[in-house]
N, C-alpha and C positions, 0 to 999 in steps of 0.2 A: 359396681354400679356404673351406669352409662353416663350419668351427669358428671360434669367436670368439677366435682366438689367431693372431697373425701368425707367419710362419715364423721370423723372428728371435727373437720371444719364446719360441716353442716350442723352438728350439735351446738357448736359455739355460736354460729350465726343465728340459729333459731332462738337460742337463749337470749341473744342480744336484742332481738326485736320482739321478744315475748311481751313486753310491757307496753307496746304501742309506739316504740321508737323505730320508725320505718327507715329502711335503707333505700336509696334511690337507684332506679334502673333506667337504662336507655331503651328506646324502642328497638326490638330486634330487627336486624336488616335482612335476615334470610327468610325465604318463603317457607310457610308452614304446611303446605299441602302434602308434601312428602312425608311429614311427620306422622300422618295418620293414614297409611296405605290401606286400601281395600274398603274404606268407608264409603257408603252410598252417598252421603252428603259431606263432601270435603269442606274443610274450613277455608274461608277466604283468608283469615289469619287466626291466630290463637284465641282472639277474643270473640270472633264473629263466625257463626255458621248460618248460612242462608239456604233454606229448603227450596225445592222447585216451585212450591206453592206460595213463595214469598214470605214464609214465616222466618223471622230473624231471631236467632238465639244468641244472646250476649252472655259471655262467661264472666263471672264476677269472682275475683280472688279474695275479696274482703268478706267478713262474716256479717250476717244480718241478725240483729238482736232488737229490732224495733226502731232503730235509729234512722232508717230510710236510706242507708248507703247503697243498698242494692238498686233501688230505683234511680238515685241521683247519678250513679256511675253509668247506668244504662242510658239515662238521658244524655250524658256527655258523649257517649259512643254514638248513640243514634243521631245526635245533632250533627256530628261530623260525617257520619255515614249518609245522613239525609234519607232515612227510610220512613216507612209508614209506621208510626208509633203503635197503631192498633194491632200490628202484626208482631210486636216485640214481646219476647219472654226472656227469662234469665235462667242460668244454672250456675252452681258453684263450680269453680275450677278445681280439679282434683289435685290434692297435695302430692300424690305419688307421680302423676303426670307432670306436675310442676317441676319436681326434682329430676325426673327422667329427661326433661327438655331444658335442663340448665336454668331453672328458675325463670321461666319465660314470662310469667305473669307478675313479676316484681314482688313486692312485699305482700304476704298473706296476713299480716298482723292487722288487727282492727282495734285501735285504742288511741288515746291521746288526741281525739278529734282529727285523726290523720287520714281516715278512710277515703275521703274525696280529695282533700287538699294536697296530699303527697302523691297521689296517683293520677290526678286530673290530666297532667301533661301527656303521659304515655297512653292513657286510654283514649284520649281525644285523637292522638296520632294514629291509634289503631283504627278508629272510625274513618278518619280522613284517608288513610292508606287504602282501606278497603274500597272506599268510594272511587279512588283513583284507579284501582285495579279493575273494578266493575266497569268503569267508563272505558278503559283501554280494551277490555274484553269485548264490549259491545262494538267499539270502533273496528276492532279486528274482524268481527263477524260481518260488518257492513263494508269492510275494506275502505274505510275513510280515516282521515286524521282524527286522533282523539281530541284535538283542540276544537273540532267542530261539534263535539258532543257535550252534553250537560246532564248531570244526575240530580234528581230531586224527587222526594217523596216516594222512593222505591222504584223509580222509572228512569231509564237513560233515554234521552231524546237526541236524535241527530237534527240539529237546528236547521240546516239548509233544506232537508227533505221532509222533516216532520215525522220520520220513522221513530218508533219507540220499541224498547225491550224492557221487560221487567227484570229486577235484580235476580229473581229466582231462575230466570231463563239463561243467565250468563254466569251465575255463581260458580259453577264447576269449571268453566273456562278461566275465570278470574283467579281461582285457587291455584292454577298452574303458573301464574305469572309471578315475577319477582316484585316485591313491594318497592315503591319509590324510595329513592335515597333521602328525599326531603319532601315534607308536606307543609302547606300553609294552613294554619288553624284559623277558624272564623273569629272575628271580633265579637265579644260577648254582646255588643249592641245589636248584632245581626242574628242573634239566636232565635230559633223558632220552636225548638223542643226543650232545650236547656233554658233555665231562667223562668220557666213557667210552672204554675202550681198544678202539675199533672198528678192524677191519682196514683198513689203508690201501688206498685205491681203486686206486693204481697198481701194487701188488705183484703181483696175479695175472697181469697182462699182462707185467710185467717178467720174471717167472719163465718165461713162454712166449716171451720175446724179441720181443714185438709192438711195443712203443713205438719210435718213430722219433726218434733223436737227430740232432744236426746232422751228424755224420759219416755217417749212414745215408741221407741224402737222395739219391734217385735220380729223375731226370726223363728223359723221352724225348730222345734226342740230346744228352744232357749231356756236356760236356767237363770236364776236371780240370786243376787248377793247383797247382803247388808253387812256393814262394816262398823267396827269399834276401834277407835284410836285412843292412845293415852290421853286422859283429860288434861294432863299437864304437858305443855309443849316441850318437846325434846325427850319425853319419857319413852320407855321401851316395855315390851312384853316380858314379864318375868316368869309367869306360870299360867297355864290354862287347864282348867278342869272341864272337859267336854263330855263327861259321862252321861249327863242328862240330855244335853242338846243333841248329841249325835244319834240318839234313839227317837227323836221327835219326828212326827209325820212330815214327809216331804224333804227331809234334810239329806243332802247328797255328800257334802264334804265340809269339814272345818279347815280353813286355810289360815295358817299362822305364819306371819312374817315378823321381822325384828321390831317393827313399829306399829303393826295392826293385826287384828284378828277379824276374819270374815266367815260368815256362814253362807254356803251355797245351797239353795233349795229349789223346789219346783214352783214356788211363788215368792214374791218379796215379803209378803206378810209372814209366811212361815219362816223364812230366813231371819227376819227381824225378831220374831218371837223366840226362835231358838237362840239368837244372839243374846237375848236377855237372860237366858238360862245358863250361859257360859259362866264358869267361875274364873274370872280373869284377875290375876294379880299383876299390878303395874309397878315397874321400877320408875319412879317419877324423877329420878336424878336430883340435880341441885336446885330445882326451882319450885319445890313443893310449898315453900312459904312465901312465894312472891305475891304481892298484893298491890292495890292502888297506892298504898302508902310507900311501899318500897320503890315502886316505879316513879312516884312523885319525888322521892329522895334522890333517885338516880338522875332525873332531869334537873333538879335544883343543884345537884353537885356539878353538873355540866355548866350551868349558868354562873356558878361561883368560880369556875376554873380560870386561872390567869392566862393571858396571852392566847386567846382563842383564835383559830383561823378566821380570816376576814373574807367574807364573800363580796364585800364592797367597801371601798374607802375613797371618799372624795372630800377634799378640804381637810379641816381639822375639827372634828365633832367635839372632842374633849375641850379644846380651847374655847370654841364658840359657846358651849354649854356653860362654861365658867363665867362668861361675861353676859349671858342672856338676861333680859329683863325679867323673865319668868321661866321657870322650869317645871314641866309637867311629866310625871312618871306614872306608868301603869303596868300591871302584869296581867296577861291573858293566858288561857289554857283551853285545850280541847282533849277529849277522850279518844280511846281506840274506837273504831267503828267497823262493824261487819258490813259486807256488801248487801247481804239479805236479798239475794236473787230469789224470785219466786220459784224458779226451777232449781232444785238442789243439784249438787255435783253428781254427774252420772257419766258412765262410760260402758259401752257394750264392746266386748272383744271376743274374737273367734280365731283360735289356732286351727287352721284347716288341715285336712289330711295331706294336702300337697305341699305342706311346709310353709305356707304363707300365713300372714296375720292380717285380719281385717278389723278395723276399729270404727265405731260410730260414736260420735260425741258432740256435745254442744261446746264449741271452742271459739275463742276470739283469734286464734292463730293456728291454722292447720299445720304449718311447718313445726311449730313448737310441740303440737300434739304428736306429730310423726317422730320428732326427736325423742320425746318421752317414751313412745312405744318401742323405739329402737333400743333405748337405754334399758327398759324393763325386760325386753324379750331377748336381747342379744342378737336379733336378726339383722341382716343387712337391709338397708333402706328399700331396695328394689323389691323386697318380699313383704313390704308393709303397705297397706292401703288405708288411709284415713278418710272417712266419710263425714263431711261437715254438715251438722244438722242445724236447724233453726235454734236460736238461743232464747230461753225464757229468762232473759236478763243476763248482763255481763258485768258492766260497771268496772271492769278491770280484773275481776276475780278469775275470769276464764282466759286471761291473756298470757301472762308469763308463767306462773306456777301451774304445772300440769300434774299435780299430785294425784288427782282422781284418775287420770289416764294411766299413770304408772301403777296405781293400785289395781285398776280394772284389768290391765294386761297381766299382772302377776297372779291375780285370782283366776283368770281364764287359762293361764298356763297350767294351773293345777287340774283343769278340766279339759285338757287338750282334745280337740275334735268336737267340742260342744260350745256353742255361743253362750256367754254369760253376761248378763247386764247387772252392773254394779250401780246402785243408787244409794246415796247417803240419806239418812234420816234428817229431818229438820234440825234435830238436836246436834247431830254430828256437824251439819253444815254451819250452824250458828257458833259452835264452839271450836271449830277447826278451820278458820279462814286465814287469809292474809290481810290483816286489818289496816285501815287508815291509821297512821301513826298518832299516838298521843304526843302532845307537845306543850311546852310552856315558853312564852315569849315575854321578855321585859323590854319596854320601850321608854325612852327618855327623850324629850324634845325641849328645845330652847326657843322662846318667842322673844321678838323684839318689842319695843314699846307700842307698836301698832298691831301686835298680835301675829305678825308674820313668822313663819318657822325659819329660824336661822341655823338650826342644827338638829339632827336626829340620830340617836344611837340605839340600835336594836340588837338584842341578844336572843338567839333562838336555840333552844334545846329540843332536839327531835331525833328519833331513830332514823336511820337512812334506809330508804327503799332501795336505792341503787346498790348499796353494799350487799343486800340480800339477793337482788335479782339481776343487776347489771354492774358488777364492780368495776368493769372496764370503763364505765361512763362517769365514775367519780372524778371530780375536779381536783385541783391542787389542794393538798392538805386534807383530803377526804371530804371536800365540800360537795354536798348533794344539792344540785340545783332545784330539785323538787321541794326541798326543805326550806330554801331561802327565797324562792321566787315571790314576786309581789313586793318584797322589800328591796331586793337587789335591782329592781327595774321600775322604781316608782315614777309616775308621770309628773310628779310635783317638783317644782324648781326649789329645791332645798340645797343651799350651797355647801353645807357640811354634813356628810352622811357617813355612817359606819355601820356595817352589818356583820355581826360575829355569829359563828355557827359552832355549837357544841354537839357533836355527834355522839349520842348515847343510845346504845342498842340493848334493849332488854331481851327477855326470852320470848316475848309475844311476836310471832311472825308478822311482818308488815308488807304491804303490797300497794299496787296502784289502785286507788279508790277514786271513783269518778271525779276528775279534775285534781290529780295529785298536787298537794300543796294548797288546796282551796281554803284550808283553815287560816292561811296567812292573809287572805282577803278579809276575813272576819276581824282579825287582829288589827290590820293596818287601817281599814276604813272606819272601824269604831274608834280607834285612837285619833284619827284625823277629825272625827266628829267631836271628840273631847277637846281637841285643840281649838276647833271653831267655836265651841261653847266658851272656852276660857278666854278667847279673843273677843267674844261678844259679836260674832259674825254669823250670817246665814250660812248653813252647811254647803249649799250649792255655790253661792257666791265665793265662799272661802276656797273651795276647790278650784273653781274657774280662774281665780286670781293667780293660782300657782301653775297654770297650764299654758303652754306656748300656743300662739295662734296657729291654726292648722293641725294641731294635735288631734288624732282620732279619738283619744279619750275625751277631749273637750267636745268633740262633735256628738258623741253618744250621750254625754252628760247634758248638753243643751237640749238634745232631742227628747230625752226621757223627762226632763224637767217641764218642757213644753207639753208633752203628751199627758203627763200626770197632773198638769195644772198646778205646778209648784207655786206656792204663795197665795193661791186662792183659798177661800174659807172652806173648811171641811165641815161635814155634819157634826153635831154635838157628840162628843165622846170618841171621835176618830182622830188619828194622829198619823203623821208621815215620817219616814226615814229615807235616806238616800245613800248610795254607794256607787263607786265606779272602779272596775278592775279589768285589766288587760290580761289575756291568757289564751293559749292554744290557737294562736294566730289571729284572734279576733279581739274586739273591744266591746265591752258590755257595761251598761249602767242600769241601775234598778231603783225605782221608788216603791216602797211598801207602805200600804195603808192598813191600819188595824185598830181594833178596839180591845179594851181590857175591862172585864166586868168586876163587880164588887168582890168576887171570890178570887180575883187575880188570874182568871182564865183569859188567854190570848186568843183572839179570833182575827186571823189575817183575812182582810176583806178583798184587797186588790193588789196586784203586782203589775207594775208597768216596767217592761224591759226594752231597752234600745240596744241594738247590736249592729256593729259594722264588721262584716266578714269579707269585705272586698267584693267578691263575686258571690252571687246567690244562685244556686242551681235549681232549687225547688222552694219557692217562698213559703208555701203552705207547710212543707215538711220542716223548714227552719223554725217556723212558729211553733209547730208541734214539739220540736226539740226544746224550745224555751219552756213550754208548758211542762215537758218531762223533767227538765232541770228543777222547776219549781216544786213539783209534787215530790220528787226524790229528795230535794234539799230541805223541804219542810220537816221531814222526820228528825234529822239530827238537830235542827233548830228547836223544835218543840219538846221532843221526848226521847230520842234515841241516844244511848251510850252503851259501851261495853265495859264492864268492870271486872277486875281480877281479884280473886280470893283463893288462897291456898294453891296458887300457881295456875289456876284455870279460869276460863271465862264463866261468869256467873249466868249470863242470859242464855236461855235454852231454846226459846221459840218466840213466836210473835205475841205470845201472852205477856212476855216481859221485854220484848223489843218491838215496840208498836210501830206499825206502818200507818201513814196517813190514810184517812178514809175519804171516799168520794165527797161526802158531805163537808169535809174540811177544806176542800179545794177552793182557793180564792179565784176571783176573776183575774185572768191573765191577759194582758194586752201587750203584744209584741210589736215594736216599731223597728222595721228593717231600714237601715240607712247605709246601704252598700256604696262605698266610695270608689270601688273598682281598683284595678292595678295590683291586687294581691289575693291570695286564697287563704281564708281563715276557716276555722272549724266551727261547728254548731252543736256537737254532742255534749260539750262541757262548759263553754264560756258563760252561759246564763246563770250557772250555779255559783259562780265566783262572787258576785256582789249581793247575792240573796241574803245570806245570814247577816252581814253588817247592816243592810238596809232595814231588815226586820228589827234588829236589836237597837238601831238608832231610833226607830219609831217607838220602841218600848221606852227608851229614855225620854222621848218627847211626851209620852203619855204619863210616865211615873216619876221622872227625875232620877231614876235608878239606872246606873251604868251596868250593862251586862258584859262581864269579862270572862265568862265561861259558859259553855253549853252542855246539855240542853236547858231550855227555860224551865222545865219542870222542877229543877232544883232551886229555883228562885221564888221568893215571896213577892209577888207583884201586886198585892193588895194595896190600895191607897192608904196612906197613914191616917 
């Protein structure tokens, strides 16, 4: 391969960033025009192609799954380039080209709310560098000093003479210049394109049904595959009776691997029908009796273990608890959760006659998909091309684990020369995910005579996501920061704190689920509400009293309380709850308003969210992400959970894993309070305080504490 990265190193690096943990890259210093010889429209640099008619194409390395990163990054590039936004379009950067050019576009991983905040610096430098090169190219044509020229809105002007040249007229000349060693980025207060609520670039085409998602891929002569995996995680194929299935109409091949069986046919429906006629005997291994009860026992065993690793220790929590005026204890728990993307896992692969492999897939990480294709095919990286499609939902599922790509490539290898599209059924998708971990947390707090918290001891029992997907990122003593976050970094001034972590890993695969560790926000903020109640204090006032002046958590809590009218009289039967949680580079606070009818049914009426993300690139999109967090987060609050029986996931489809409906969507009001000076995320922060705010409102309505989710398991009828 031509890239300065070995296949082994690439596989390791791709795995490391698969879950949304981005590596940082500096802006490349070399000119890129020579990297694409013979092209009619040379690049100004790797991010920017400018056509003679002034059309600007901005290459985006991150994936687009409805979160708006594609538009936000284009805004940042266009801001520094200072082009005509009406002439801007985008395209995905090719993972193959990315590797061939020594990973020139930086991280291709999209997760952890990192898409904008971890790449904003180098994409802005790309725009500023291109503007400098265009200006110098125009100056050279006029034979004047570049300092006499200015570029704005896609036009370079020679100030003394008033002469002008359009970007498209000098782009080819600019592409032959070396980029500047240094560029000065614009102050956000001077932004003209970034910072504005510009319409997202992907929306018009989506309204018209034009974008191609992974499930939409169609190629000439393409075949289709449906897959069956062992219903018990870790199980293997023992025996397959294909005598009936292989004779069915349209069936081309039965593909058997160690851990799955697939049918390839001329349509997906025929493949899936034949799959149902296979006589598959599974070797379920050692986990065929696993259940909710055995998983609960595993976690409780962790909580009972002595001398657990400490994720945080300040002061002496044990001594302070022993002398506290009042001690409050509570245990909270959360279930496993599937990502439930509307688009099931899919991968189209084609082993071509020239010995190359092409892959089309909906992925949150093109590099990880490429690594998976290399692993499954045994081909060198330079012979693999991955096409990143639009995603019908990601939420972390399509980031690190690339099981669907590995399967798709293995199936296509059995049909070499013919493209094959693998698509999981909804049942396979629901029962073979990488789930949000189930966990149990025990909290003990000591209060003084005035109700102030003098000590807090937290024990967390939770499987480790990092152990599965990024073992090199585990901390000392195996501490997984995604399992202890929100407790290990509380905004409250509690002098004595201890956080213990019991890593207990069952057989259910776990992965990054939108805002990994978000269940800890539910635990902590509901418990803080319990302490406020025990102290006889208002929940907002109680929190503010423990926050330092100038704390951004304080800023958003004050903002949300004001916007929600905290303290004002609500309509009869309506109740409020509040929570504040920091995460993913941002600070978020939520007030939830709801009613509960005589049958105990919860109706969430209004959600008010305040977010400080430092800088805001597209305010309207940031509000849309808050709304997305609310609708996605309401499912696990109200009725979603995944249960284990006989080693397998019980839920099979949306009939027993219910998604929120449009009619259930509350009014969402988002208050953006950007303080500047830092770059926070928007894809996940608003989900962090949602569950505790709702559950604290339930307590206000019923007097019943909610210490486990979903609410469907609780009797909320008034006594």
